[in-house]
C-alpha positions, 0 to 999 in steps of 0.5 A: 350260552353266549360263548364256548370254547374247547381245547384241542386234543393236543395242547401243543400241535405237532410241529409247533415251537412258538411260544405264542398262541392265537384265538379268533373269536366272532362277536355275536352282537357285531356280525361280521366282526371278530376278536383276535387274541394273541397271548403267550403260552404259559406252558410253551417254555415249560420244558425249556425252563425245566432243562435250564433249572435241572442242573441248579436243582440237582446241585441243590439236591446234592448240597441238601444230601451232603448237609444231611449226611454231614449232620448225621455224621456229626451227630454220631461223632458227638453222641459219644460225648453227649453220653459221656456228658450225661453220665458225668452229670449223673455222677455229679448228682450223686449216683454211683454203682453199676448204673453209671457204668460207661458204654462202648459208644462213649467218646473219648474212649480213654476218658470213659475208661478213666472214669470207670476206673475211678468209679470202680476204685471209689466203689471198692473204697466204699465197700472197704469202708462199710466193712470197717464200719461193720467191724467197728459195730461188731467190736462194740456190740458183738461176741467174737466167738458166737456172733451174738450181742456181748455182755456190755451191749446187753447191759447197755440196752437193759440199762437204757430201758430201766432208765425210762426217759419218757416216764411211761413205766417200761417193763419186761422180762430177762431170761438167763439160759444156761447151757452145758459148759462147752470148755469142759466138753472141749477138754474131754471130748475134743474141740471140733465135736464140742464146737459143733454141739455149741453152734447147733444150740446157739443157732437154735436159740438165735432162730427161736428168739428172732420170732419175737420182735424187739428181743435181744440175744446175747452171750453173757458169760461163757455158756450163759446166754441172756435174752431181753424181752421188753414189754413182755410179761412172766406169763409170756416168758413161761410160754416162750421157755416151754416152747424153747425146751420142746424145741431142745427135746426135738434135737437129735440124741447124741452121746456127748450131751444129756438131751434131758438135762441140757438147758436151764432157764432163769426168768426175772421180770423188771420194771423201770427204776431198777438197776441192771445189776439187780435184775441180772443178779435175780436172773442168775439166781433163777437160773441156779434154781432151775439147774437145781431142779434137775432136767430141762426146766425153768424157774422164776425169781419172783412171781408175786410181781403184778402183771402189766401185760395185756392179752391179744383181745385187750390189745386189739380192743385198746388199739381199735378204740384208739383209732376210732377216737382219732389216734393216740396222744401226741407229745413233742420233743425238740431236736436241737442243733449245736448252736442251740436252734430247734431243727425239728420237733419229733411227734411221739405217740402214747395210748391212754388205757384208762389207768396209764399211758403206753408208749409206742415202743410197747403198742406198735408191735401189736399194731403190726401183728394185727395188720393195722399198720396202714390204717395207723399210718394214714391217720398219723400222716393226716394229723401231721398235716393238720398240725403243720397249719398250727405252727408255720415255722416248725418242722415236724417229724413223725415215725412211720412203719416200713411195712405200710410204706412198701405197700403200693396202695399206701404209696399211692395214697401218700403221693395224692395226699402230699400233692394236695399240700402246699409246697411250704407244708411238704418242706416241713415234714420229716418221715422217720424210719427204723434203720433195721427195717430200712436195711431189710427192705432197701430195694422196695423203699428206694422208689417211694423215697425218691418220690417222697424226696421229689415232693419236698418231704425229708426222711430221717433214719432212727435207731442207728447203731442198734443192729449190726447192719452195713452203712452202704444204705447211706449212699443209696438213699437220700436221707437228711438225718441219721438218729443215734439209738439212745443206748449208743449215747448213754455214758458215751464219755466213758465208752471209747468203743461207742465213740468209735462207732459214733465217729465211723457213722459220721464219717460214713455220712461225709460227702452226703446230705445226711447229718448225724443226730444223737437221741437220749442225751441226758448230760453235758458230758455226753453232749460235749463228747458227741459234738467232738465226734462230729454229731450235728445235733441232739435230742433228749432231756438235756435239752428239753423233755417230752411235752404233751402237744398243745394246739393252743400254744401259738409258738414254741421256743426256737432256742435251747441252752446247749 
């Protein structure tokens, strides 16, 4: 090497305090000559500068610490206001109930407490309003003594079915169940025991009839109870009557009633086009014949009527063939606003069995019974999305089953399918759900309905007013449309109790995005009465009847006379 230099052991030898260092290097190529280097020691003033800057460093550190503590204190002071601000935003977005209750960390504390008090009062007012709506419903449809449907409600439901607005040949059975006269028993044996026996039999009837979807049990007259079984046959009615009598025979024996001569059942089949009075007269005549036979028995008014029913095997074959062919026939019926503009078109399904068409009201219970609802709804949603491409200006509504919608597997499929659609298409989809099913499964429906709404799909609840349920779900769910059941709309200009019920539903929707629409509107008188009560739109033969969906039609009419 030309030159090497090693540092001394002590970088700064003891006793040296100058900041200059000296280095003498002999020049190899010039003997006798050397290079003397004098340079300032970079570390010479290290400790000196450290002593000089230490106070400044401590001051800066102290300032940083104070700033940190100040920001932390400020965050703690403002966190209460932030919590209050977040809660206020949620309240403005429509959230209510226990989820928006305040916490002890909110500030100002009095403002938080005031919000809690106001929310409690609003919640109490909503509960009172819900109870009032339920009371109005019970007044219009419920027998005060037994809690079952009343005669007016039963006749109204039967008349709506007999009118057969869709002209699909509706049929069914009415059963008149005659029990012992409890007024006579009350006079002879005392009120408490008579009422106990009466409610025991009524509970038996109610529990038994609940097994059959779509059935209706009502107190028709004193000790006569009527059962409406749509889309059932005489053979099925006889089986139901036999099972009911077996259940009565299994009751414990008592001295008040003769268990072997307690129940008499009259059975009458009906077809669309008959009158309510005619059907009920036939059912009462059959009940009298059953009473004359003696003992617990049933009688049929006319068993020569041709049967329109199908067994389970035929039903399953028909439904599976329909699914394999790509789905049922689709009809469309417009829903019109007060101004006469089309709000949406409801897609209505029918199956053709080779002889006649079968409405969805008749075959859907069998789809549910066979466990095919999920496959059916997937097919319907896929068809609906395809149809959106044919009419880019139309909103299309289709009925879905709640049974499918609450299944996680169907929810994932629905989410993935909707996300594959354009936003403009999703905004034109309306999913329809039955009110009774929504109220029964509301807690399981809330997550999927929030997801559906977030994707832009709208939700409508149908058959409102058919069952005695609370209206509290209107505040809990983000629903765009509430569709009244046709039985509420039928001759509403003559029925003050139905007008009161419709008005209560309209007022229950106030302050929410939900609008009330009527279905089954047949006359101008009905429509005018409904609009006076606050209904936003309607659907029915008064505007337009159902039409077979035709993809060759490029554009449907967007206005109808109102």
